[in-house]
RODO-2510 file (C-alpha; in nm, 4 decimals, decimal comma):
residues 471
     n   res          X          Y          Z
     1     x    -2,4370    -2,6617    -1,9239
     2     x    -2,5727    -2,7768    -1,6108
     3     x    -2,4719    -2,4459    -1,4346
     4     x    -2,5805    -2,2139    -1,7177
     5     x    -2,9161    -2,4039    -1,7216
     6     x    -2,9369    -2,3379    -1,3546
     7     x    -2,8759    -1,9621    -1,3754
     8     x    -3,1439    -1,9341    -1,6558
     9     x    -3,3909    -2,1374    -1,4376
    10     x    -3,3116    -1,9115    -1,1154
    11     x    -3,1259    -1,6456    -1,1247
    12     x    -3,0095    -1,6861    -0,7711
    13     x    -2,7644    -1,9492    -0,8853
    14     x    -2,5686    -1,6274    -1,0378
    15     x    -2,4986    -1,4915    -0,7034
    16     x    -2,3392    -1,8040    -0,5504
    17     x    -2,0761    -1,8393    -0,7958
    18     x    -2,0236    -1,4804    -0,9122
    19     x    -1,7688    -1,3813    -0,6299
    20     x    -1,5049    -1,6439    -0,7854
    21     x    -1,6203    -1,7500    -1,1451
    22     x    -1,5506    -1,5219    -1,4451
    23     x    -1,6276    -1,5583    -1,8201
    24     x    -1,2813    -1,6709    -1,8950
    25     x    -1,3000    -1,9816    -1,6671
    26     x    -1,5394    -2,1297    -1,9123
    27     x    -1,3557    -2,3359    -2,2114
    28     x    -1,6164    -2,2960    -2,4551
    29     x    -1,6264    -1,9386    -2,6081
    30     x    -2,0071    -1,9667    -2,6368
    31     x    -2,0647    -2,0658    -2,2617
    32     x    -1,8449    -1,7889    -2,1574
    33     x    -2,0710    -1,5208    -2,3548
    34     x    -2,3798    -1,6669    -2,2246
    35     x    -2,2669    -1,6547    -1,8726
    36     x    -2,1594    -1,2834    -1,9333
    37     x    -2,4719    -1,1846    -2,0749
    38     x    -2,6745    -1,3457    -1,7861
    39     x    -2,4489    -1,1968    -1,5043
    40     x    -2,4874    -0,8497    -1,6850
    41     x    -2,8466    -0,8566    -1,6614
    42     x    -2,8487    -1,0047    -1,3326
    43     x    -2,6328    -0,7446    -1,1871
    44     x    -2,8766    -0,4655    -1,3478
    45     x    -3,1654    -0,6046    -1,1798
    46     x    -3,3238    -0,7911    -1,4942
    47     x    -3,4196    -1,1251    -1,5630
    48     x    -3,2020    -1,3383    -1,7243
    49     x    -3,3873    -1,6572    -1,9236
    50     x    -3,3916    -1,8275    -2,2610
    51     x    -3,6428    -1,5707    -2,3827
    52     x    -3,4637    -1,2607    -2,2616
    53     x    -3,1286    -1,3616    -2,3875
    54     x    -3,2687    -1,4761    -2,7125
    55     x    -3,2151    -1,1336    -2,8806
    56     x    -2,8533    -1,0935    -2,7955
    57     x    -2,7695    -1,4258    -2,9236
    58     x    -2,9848    -1,4066    -3,2799
    59     x    -2,6551    -1,3140    -3,4896
    60     x    -2,4036    -1,4999    -3,2755
    61     x    -2,2408    -1,7226    -3,5471
    62     x    -2,1016    -1,9965    -3,2798
    63     x    -2,4146    -2,0585    -3,1227
    64     x    -2,6107    -2,0807    -3,4823
    65     x    -2,3456    -2,3697    -3,5192
    66     x    -2,5033    -2,6024    -3,2348
    67     x    -2,8689    -2,4790    -3,2556
    68     x    -2,9038    -2,0987    -3,2516
    69     x    -3,1162    -1,9492    -2,9624
    70     x    -3,2732    -2,2788    -2,9137
    71     x    -2,9547    -2,3960    -2,7302
    72     x    -3,0545    -2,1560    -2,4688
    73     x    -3,3891    -2,3602    -2,3901
    74     x    -3,1801    -2,6840    -2,4145
    75     x    -2,9389    -2,5310    -2,1152
    76     x    -3,2352    -2,4612    -1,9136
    77     x    -3,3456    -2,8114    -1,9991
    78     x    -3,0343    -2,9641    -1,8457
    79     x    -3,0269    -2,7544    -1,5258
    80     x    -2,8949    -2,8425    -1,2207
    81     x    -3,0586    -2,7448    -0,8852
    82     x    -2,9480    -2,4190    -0,7389
    83     x    -2,8040    -2,6259    -0,4397
    84     x    -2,5459    -2,7822    -0,6282
    85     x    -2,4699    -2,4344    -0,8674
    86     x    -2,1769    -2,3590    -0,6429
    87     x    -2,0059    -2,7202    -0,6554
    88     x    -2,0267    -2,7270    -1,0295
    89     x    -1,8978    -2,3414    -1,0612
    90     x    -1,5998    -2,5126    -0,8074
    91     x    -1,5684    -2,7348    -1,0841
    92     x    -1,5607    -2,5062    -1,3775
    93     x    -1,2934    -2,3060    -1,1865
    94     x    -1,0669    -2,5747    -1,1056
    95     x    -1,0485    -2,7037    -1,4435
    96     x    -0,9767    -2,3573    -1,5592
    97     x    -0,6857    -2,3415    -1,3248
    98     x    -0,5537    -2,6488    -1,4521
    99     x    -0,5483    -2,5372    -1,8047
   100     x    -0,3770    -2,2202    -1,6638
   101     x    -0,1041    -2,4326    -1,5490
   102     x    -0,0864    -2,6187    -1,8863
   103     x    -0,0560    -2,2570    -2,0571
   104     x     0,2368    -2,1554    -1,8008
   105     x     0,4186    -2,4670    -1,8602
   106     x     0,3967    -2,4635    -2,2309
   107     x     0,5039    -2,1066    -2,2123
   108     x     0,8097    -2,1941    -1,9667
   109     x     0,9135    -2,4530    -2,2245
   110     x     0,9044    -2,2284    -2,5318
   111     x     1,0513    -1,9236    -2,3739
   112     x     1,3565    -2,1691    -2,2613
   113     x     1,3871    -2,3080    -2,6127
   114     x     1,3805    -1,9301    -2,7770
   115     x     1,4772    -1,7066    -2,4978
   116     x     1,4738    -1,3353    -2,5948
   117     x     1,8234    -1,1565    -2,5953
   118     x     1,6935    -0,9043    -2,3072
   119     x     1,6068    -1,1765    -2,0655
   120     x     1,8548    -1,4109    -1,8535
   121     x     1,7246    -1,7513    -1,7372
   122     x     1,6894    -1,5927    -1,3958
   123     x     1,4329    -1,3579    -1,5140
   124     x     1,2482    -1,6415    -1,6600
   125     x     1,2266    -1,8445    -1,3534
   126     x     1,1123    -1,5317    -1,1439
   127     x     0,8251    -1,4550    -1,4232
   128     x     0,7244    -1,8234    -1,3913
   129     x     0,7053    -1,7975    -1,0066
   130     x     0,4999    -1,4800    -1,0355
   131     x     0,2548    -1,6426    -1,2502
   132     x     0,2440    -1,9551    -1,0565
   133     x     0,1831    -1,7425    -0,7339
   134     x    -0,0856    -1,5437    -0,9115
   135     x    -0,2933    -1,8656    -0,9589
   136     x    -0,2314    -1,9819    -0,6285
   137     x    -0,3001    -1,6867    -0,4449
   138     x    -0,5975    -1,5764    -0,6731
   139     x    -0,8541    -1,7143    -0,4390
   140     x    -0,7127    -1,5760    -0,1278
   141     x    -0,6405    -1,1894    -0,2596
   142     x    -0,8886    -0,9526    -0,3982
   143     x    -1,2283    -1,1552    -0,2893
   144     x    -1,4343    -0,8551    -0,3376
   145     x    -1,7190    -0,7724    -0,0589
   146     x    -1,6885    -0,9528     0,2488
   147     x    -1,9748    -0,8730     0,5635
   148     x    -1,8984    -0,6236     0,7721
   149     x    -1,9239    -0,8776     1,0699
   150     x    -1,6376    -1,0323     0,9241
   151     x    -1,4000    -0,7076     0,9433
   152     x    -1,5448    -0,6368     1,2652
   153     x    -1,4360    -0,9674     1,4133
   154     x    -1,1108    -0,9399     1,2800
   155     x    -1,0688    -0,6151     1,4497
   156     x    -1,1877    -0,7402     1,7735
   157     x    -0,9346    -1,0045     1,7041
   158     x    -0,6380    -0,7538     1,6554
   159     x    -0,7600    -0,5440     1,9687
   160     x    -0,7362    -0,8558     2,1802
   161     x    -0,3882    -0,9501     2,0579
   162     x    -0,2964    -0,5982     2,1365
   163     x    -0,4467    -0,6291     2,4882
   164     x    -0,2443    -0,9319     2,5768
   165     x     0,0602    -0,8449     2,4290
   166     x     0,3106    -0,6964     2,6197
   167     x     0,3314    -0,3201     2,5667
   168     x    -0,0069    -0,3278     2,4148
   169     x     0,1079    -0,2903     2,0573
   170     x    -0,1305    -0,4063     1,7991
   171     x     0,1461    -0,4377     1,5125
   172     x     0,5047    -0,5951     1,5626
   173     x     0,7467    -0,4482     1,8156
   174     x     1,0096    -0,2523     1,6618
   175     x     1,2199    -0,3175     1,9840
   176     x     1,2342     0,0651     2,0532
   177     x     0,9602     0,1348     2,3317
   178     x     0,8948     0,5401     2,2370
   179     x     0,8501     0,4594     1,8721
   180     x     0,6268     0,1630     1,9677
   181     x     0,4372     0,4086     2,1589
   182     x     0,3792     0,6286     1,8699
   183     x     0,3219     0,3787     1,5790
   184     x     0,1224     0,0859     1,8065
   185     x     0,4014    -0,1172     1,6173
   186     x     0,4562    -0,2177     1,2710
   187     x     0,1038    -0,2899     1,1308
   188     x     0,0374    -0,5516     0,8862
   189     x    -0,0264    -0,4420     0,5313
   190     x     0,1093    -0,0997     0,5975
   191     x     0,3787     0,0728     0,3761
   192     x     0,6157     0,2728     0,6206
   193     x     0,8607     0,5035     0,4483
   194     x     1,1691     0,6198     0,6512
   195     x     1,3585     0,9079     0,4826
   196     x     1,6588     1,1374     0,5519
   197     x     1,9538     1,2776     0,3787
   198     x     2,2929     1,1050     0,3498
   199     x     2,4757     0,9922     0,6749
   200     x     2,1479     1,0232     0,9017
   201     x     2,1469     0,7052     0,9667
   202     x     1,8537     0,5511     0,7880
   203     x     2,0107     0,2080     0,7096
   204     x     2,1327     0,1657     1,0802
   205     x     1,7735     0,2275     1,1890
   206     x     1,6092    -0,0041     0,9248
   207     x     1,8838    -0,2512     0,9867
   208     x     1,8374    -0,2347     1,3676
   209     x     1,4250    -0,2536     1,3740
   210     x     1,4966    -0,5886     1,1270
   211     x     1,7321    -0,7291     1,3826
   212     x     1,4756    -0,6595     1,6534
   213     x     1,1777    -0,8053     1,5099
   214     x     1,3744    -1,1385     1,3882
   215     x     1,5466    -1,1764     1,7093
   216     x     1,2065    -1,1692     1,8952
   217     x     1,0374    -1,4247     1,6731
   218     x     0,8454    -1,6805     1,8268
   219     x     0,6126    -1,9087     1,6707
   220     x     0,3772    -2,2272     1,7565
   221     x     0,2791    -2,4844     1,5552
   222     x    -0,0849    -2,5807     1,5465
   223     x    -0,2510    -2,9294     1,5084
   224     x    -0,4192    -2,8359     1,1687
   225     x    -0,0738    -2,7513     1,0281
   226     x    -0,0857    -2,3614     1,0611
   227     x     0,1461    -2,1459     1,2439
   228     x     0,0494    -1,8867     1,4997
   229     x     0,3328    -1,6058     1,5539
   230     x     0,3507    -1,5211     1,9132
   231     x     0,6007    -1,2446     1,8791
   232     x     0,8342    -1,0668     1,6174
   233     x     0,8498    -1,2114     1,2915
   234     x     1,0622    -1,3564     1,0073
   235     x     1,2208    -1,0751     0,8087
   236     x     1,3193    -1,0203     0,4197
   237     x     1,5865    -0,7418     0,3847
   238     x     1,6293    -0,6211     0,0139
   239     x     1,9469    -0,4285     0,0256
   240     x     2,0050    -0,2594    -0,3304
   241     x     2,2838    -0,0450    -0,2032
   242     x     2,5137    -0,2696     0,0510
   243     x     2,6176    -0,5895     0,0419
   244     x     2,5075    -0,8900     0,2766
   245     x     2,8390    -0,8799     0,4108
   246     x     2,8435    -0,5066     0,4976
   247     x     2,4874    -0,5533     0,6481
   248     x     2,6062    -0,8460     0,8566
   249     x     2,9421    -0,6368     0,9781
   250     x     2,7163    -0,3736     1,1045
   251     x     2,4770    -0,5866     1,2922
   252     x     2,7559    -0,7985     1,4497
   253     x     2,9152    -0,5000     1,5408
   254     x     2,6321    -0,3658     1,7399
   255     x     2,5580    -0,6722     1,9187
   256     x     2,9392    -0,7625     2,0116
   257     x     2,9612    -0,4011     2,0581
   258     x     3,2787    -0,3871     1,8747
   259     x     3,3150    -0,0746     1,6065
   260     x     3,2520    -0,2024     1,2502
   261     x     3,5458    -0,0042     1,1439
   262     x     3,7854    -0,2273     1,3718
   263     x     3,6337    -0,5433     1,2814
   264     x     3,6886    -0,4611     0,8964
   265     x     4,0696    -0,3753     0,9872
   266     x     4,1266    -0,6428     1,2340
   267     x     4,2442    -0,4236     1,5134
   268     x     4,0382    -0,6269     1,8085
   269     x     4,1502    -0,7821     2,1270
   270     x     4,1279    -1,1649     2,1762
   271     x     3,8515    -1,1172     2,4139
   272     x     3,6548    -0,8835     2,1409
   273     x     3,7275    -1,1917     1,9284
   274     x     3,5307    -1,4227     2,1540
   275     x     3,2670    -1,1817     2,1930
   276     x     3,2498    -1,1560     1,7794
   277     x     3,2380    -1,5735     1,7624
   278     x     2,9512    -1,5736     2,0678
   279     x     2,7573    -1,2968     1,8725
   280     x     2,7907    -1,4484     1,5434
   281     x     2,6622    -1,7861     1,6650
   282     x     2,3470    -1,5748     1,8272
   283     x     2,2648    -1,4459     1,5299
   284     x     2,3284    -1,7531     1,3017
   285     x     1,9703    -1,8830     1,4577
   286     x     1,7456    -1,5676     1,4014
   287     x     1,5323    -1,5576     1,0802
   288     x     1,6697    -1,2568     0,8960
   289     x     1,7027    -1,3210     0,5174
   290     x     1,9218    -1,0657     0,3132
   291     x     1,8822    -1,0303    -0,0698
   292     x     2,1769    -0,8100    -0,1981
   293     x     2,0856    -0,8212    -0,5439
   294     x     2,1357    -0,4547    -0,7111
   295     x     1,9004    -0,2866    -0,9797
   296     x     1,5875    -0,5042    -0,8630
   297     x     1,2621    -0,4462    -1,0444
   298     x     0,9569    -0,4208    -0,8375
   299     x     0,8110    -0,7103    -0,9922
   300     x     1,1224    -0,9269    -0,9082
   301     x     1,1281    -0,8068    -0,5804
   302     x     0,7620    -0,8924    -0,5306
   303     x     0,8341    -1,2592    -0,6373
   304     x     1,1181    -1,3102    -0,4297
   305     x     0,8756    -1,1659    -0,1146
   306     x     0,6040    -1,4306    -0,2174
   307     x     0,8697    -1,7085    -0,2512
   308     x     0,9846    -1,6781     0,0865
   309     x     0,6694    -1,6711     0,2539
   310     x     0,5508    -1,9642     0,0812
   311     x     0,8713    -2,1303     0,1823
   312     x     0,8762    -2,0460     0,5498
   313     x     0,4918    -2,0273     0,5940
   314     x     0,4766    -1,6958     0,7305
   315     x     0,6521    -1,3299     0,6929
   316     x     0,6814    -1,0607     0,9395
   317     x     0,8355    -0,7730     0,7785
   318     x     0,9852    -0,6559     0,4446
   319     x     1,2586    -0,4030     0,4468
   320     x     1,3698    -0,2255     0,1263
   321     x     1,7118    -0,0009     0,1166
   322     x     1,6431     0,1819    -0,0508
   323     x     1,3221     0,2868    -0,2708
   324     x     1,4947     0,4952    -0,5501
   325     x     1,7408     0,1962    -0,6319
   326     x     1,4397    -0,0105    -0,7511
   327     x     1,3099    -0,0146    -1,1163
   328     x     0,9493    -0,0174    -1,2529
   329     x     0,8560    -0,1743    -1,5706
   330     x     1,0644    -0,0716    -1,8923
   331     x     0,7248     0,1241    -2,0277
   332     x     0,7240     0,3469    -1,7093
   333     x     1,0787     0,4372    -1,7197
   334     x     1,0630     0,5373    -2,0533
   335     x     0,7581     0,7794    -1,9591
   336     x     0,9190     0,9395    -1,7004
   337     x     1,0952     0,8956    -1,3618
   338     x     0,8101     1,0333    -1,1563
   339     x     0,5651     0,7634    -1,3317
   340     x     0,7991     0,4924    -1,2524
   341     x     0,8809     0,5808    -0,8888
   342     x     0,4507     0,5907    -0,8705
   343     x     0,4362     0,2406    -1,0106
   344     x     0,7024     0,1354    -0,7606
   345     x     0,5050     0,2585    -0,4458
   346     x     0,1792     0,1477    -0,5687
   347     x     0,3467    -0,2181    -0,6043
   348     x     0,4993    -0,2004    -0,2502
   349     x     0,1693    -0,0814    -0,1085
   350     x    -0,0266    -0,3564    -0,3107
   351     x     0,2443    -0,6147    -0,1967
   352     x     0,2229    -0,5177     0,1697
   353     x    -0,1731    -0,5662     0,1324
   354     x    -0,1395    -0,9159    -0,0311
   355     x     0,1123    -1,0622     0,1591
   356     x    -0,0404    -0,8794     0,5112
   357     x     0,2922    -0,7697     0,6327
   358     x     0,4367    -0,4571     0,6936
   359     x     0,6869    -0,2847     0,4274
   360     x     0,9535    -0,0607     0,5555
   361     x     1,0951     0,1156     0,2501
   362     x     1,4009     0,3731     0,2825
   363     x     1,3733     0,6819     0,0804
   364     x     1,6407     0,9674    -0,0030
   365     x     1,5294     1,3267     0,0518
   366     x     1,6035     1,6180    -0,2299
   367     x     1,8911     1,8726    -0,1552
   368     x     1,6695     2,1381    -0,0709
   369     x     1,7080     2,0660     0,2886
   370     x     2,0734     2,1678     0,2825
   371     x     1,9498     2,5100     0,1696
   372     x     1,7243     2,5826     0,4225
   373     x     1,8357     2,7336     0,7876
   374     x     1,6017     2,4999     0,9396
   375     x     1,7227     2,1388     0,8188
   376     x     1,4390     1,9301     0,9773
   377     x     1,2774     1,7353     0,7030
   378     x     0,9379     1,7838     0,5776
   379     x     0,7166     1,5959     0,3330
   380     x     0,7663     1,8188     0,0583
   381     x     1,1515     1,7165     0,0651
   382     x     1,0460     1,3605    -0,0567
   383     x     1,1965     1,3134    -0,4326
   384     x     0,8815     1,2295    -0,6413
   385     x     0,7004     1,3234    -0,2944
   386     x     0,3525     1,3014    -0,4634
   387     x     0,3422     0,9246    -0,5008
   388     x     0,5428     0,8408    -0,2025
   389     x     0,3440     1,0582     0,0194
   390     x    -0,0036     0,9282    -0,1414
   391     x     0,0905     0,5627    -0,1145
   392     x     0,2449     0,5450     0,2229
   393     x     0,0708     0,4727     0,5485
   394     x     0,3773     0,6346     0,7333
   395     x     0,6216     0,8686     0,6474
   396     x     0,9087     0,9040     0,9209
   397     x     1,2232     1,1413     0,8749
   398     x     1,5208     1,0831     1,0733
   399     x     1,7370     1,3897     1,1828
   400     x     2,0311     1,4166     1,3685
   401     x     2,1315     1,7782     1,4726
   402     x     2,4494     1,6620     1,6063
   403     x     2,5684     1,6032     1,2418
   404     x     2,4848     1,9750     1,0851
   405     x     2,5914     2,1421     1,4388
   406     x     2,9280     1,9671     1,4241
   407     x     3,0118     2,1072     1,0674
   408     x     2,9665     2,4618     1,2017
   409     x     3,1726     2,4612     1,4836
   410     x     3,3331     2,8340     1,5424
   411     x     3,6712     2,9174     1,6118
   412     x     3,7780     2,7862     1,9926
   413     x     3,8152     3,0090     2,3086
   414     x     3,5144     3,2323     2,1737
   415     x     3,1731     3,2848     2,3342
   416     x     3,0515     3,1476     2,0079
   417     x     3,2229     2,8236     2,0525
   418     x     3,1123     2,8358     2,4445
   419     x     2,7291     2,8489     2,3256
   420     x     2,7948     2,6203     2,0531
   421     x     2,9498     2,3558     2,2855
   422     x     2,6264     2,3921     2,5307
   423     x     2,4224     2,3194     2,2577
   424     x     2,6483     2,0255     2,0916
   425     x     2,6393     1,8567     2,4360
   426     x     2,2710     1,8548     2,4494
   427     x     2,2284     1,6887     2,0816
   428     x     2,5563     1,4278     2,1167
   429     x     2,4144     1,0990     2,0561
   430     x     2,0492     1,2054     1,9956
   431     x     1,8564     1,1130     1,6907
   432     x     1,5247     1,2461     1,6112
   433     x     1,2586     1,0345     1,4110
   434     x     0,9894     1,2713     1,3123
   435     x     0,6628     1,0919     1,2064
   436     x     0,5010     1,3463     0,9454
   437     x     0,2344     1,1046     0,8286
   438     x     0,0318     0,8547     1,0203
   439     x    -0,2872     0,7198     0,8686
   440     x    -0,4249     0,5556     1,1995
   441     x    -0,2431     0,7604     1,4599
   442     x    -0,0610     1,0669     1,5790
   443     x     0,2203     1,2673     1,4075
   444     x     0,5194     1,3951     1,6341
   445     x     0,8842     1,3205     1,6960
   446     x     1,0236     1,0427     1,8888
   447     x     1,3807     1,0978     2,0184
   448     x     1,6440     0,7772     2,0075
   449     x     1,9849     0,7519     2,1471
   450     x     2,2116     0,6861     1,8369
   451     x     2,5960     0,5092     1,8968
   452     x     2,7770     0,6134     1,5847
   453     x     3,0473     0,3612     1,6632
   454     x     2,8333     0,0891     1,6655
   455     x     2,5498     0,2098     1,4272
   456     x     2,2914     0,1056     1,6843
   457     x     1,9626     0,2919     1,7977
   458     x     1,8513     0,2623     2,1383
   459     x     1,5762     0,3827     2,3825
   460     x     1,6926     0,7605     2,4816
   461     x     1,7330     0,7857     2,8737
   462     x     1,6477     1,1322     2,9834
   463     x     1,8503     1,3320     3,1962
   464     x     1,7203     1,2550     3,5724
   465     x     1,5535     0,9524     3,5106
   466     x     1,5473     0,7030     3,7719
   467     x     1,4558     0,3363     3,7011
   468     x     1,1827     0,1661     3,8936
   469     x     1,3282     0,0173     4,2080
   470     x     1,2541    -0,3374     4,2667
   471     x     1,2119    -0,5356     4,5832
***
């Protein structure tokens, strides 16, 4: 009553609370309607007072029960000062949050007693987590307008961090120098899509990037309890295709420099086994978290990412392998696959902005690539390309000419075979990352070295390259 009275006496009080207070935050329905009517008039540039609002509430039955339009005058008489308006608004908001918590608790109890047939206890937990997180983050995400000066300060802070960081990167380093130069690192709140045909090495590159980011993680705790990340980041890897053991084998193979096939078959020497143990001890300490649950829904993925960030206090990178294996809501799935993928890509982009973290999502390409003579991927080759291309900040394609050229080997001891061998020598171990779209940087191609035995991507050393000589 005191807050509504302040608004009716001095409309500027509404501006002090309108950025966080909504009609639904009022417990009394009549108070919610009065606040909404007053705020609507004030936004339209009109005066909101007991006199101007009287005509809107003459037929309001609830208001008639407590005195009719004369109640508006009573509110004005009990007004607080405009100085206290924000504090009163915060109190109303706080009590609304507590009622929401009571509602969630009641819903959890009721659903636990009477669980629908199509819902597991795991889904009930994830739904509850998502609802709780939405309440916890409601003041942090979607705050509406901010002064340009605030955005400018953030931009300058980002530029200063890039200036001070090794390599001059504004984002998190991928660990691959040429790719960093094109992207400026992995930018927070960006959705990056890495696409390619099977056997091109999408998962291998994603795994390499995830390891590089996690292995470089350095953070320091501040006196106020917050954490400042100096380098790298904590990584959440959602593997919808491969098991956690398969991903771990790939990473340990790369770090111990032993073929993953030999590791799986046990065909390693005692020295190699010692390297394997040493590498595993080193890897056990890096902040790389793998979720190998198959058939995840986008809502479940978001809930789990939020939970990890809440538990660790920070999150540096989310990897999704791969996008087409995610599912959307049942309603979107019943409409069409294109609508479902649109919901998934929109959800991933929203999650990237909400958590302020880059998301690297892998994607399959359509088979039409195989029918062209030039098999370099294009944006049109993306499956359900409309939504993926539209929502992604960066679209990258991985292409290995060695793979296609190796399948077209002509007969030995012919001129064609000699020409083929010359071409093959130039592309063995070379993988091209084609940047087809980038909102805040150039497009182009980055060449990397790919070791198929170790599934490892590295910076490509050009022929004739000489390292810097140090004294």
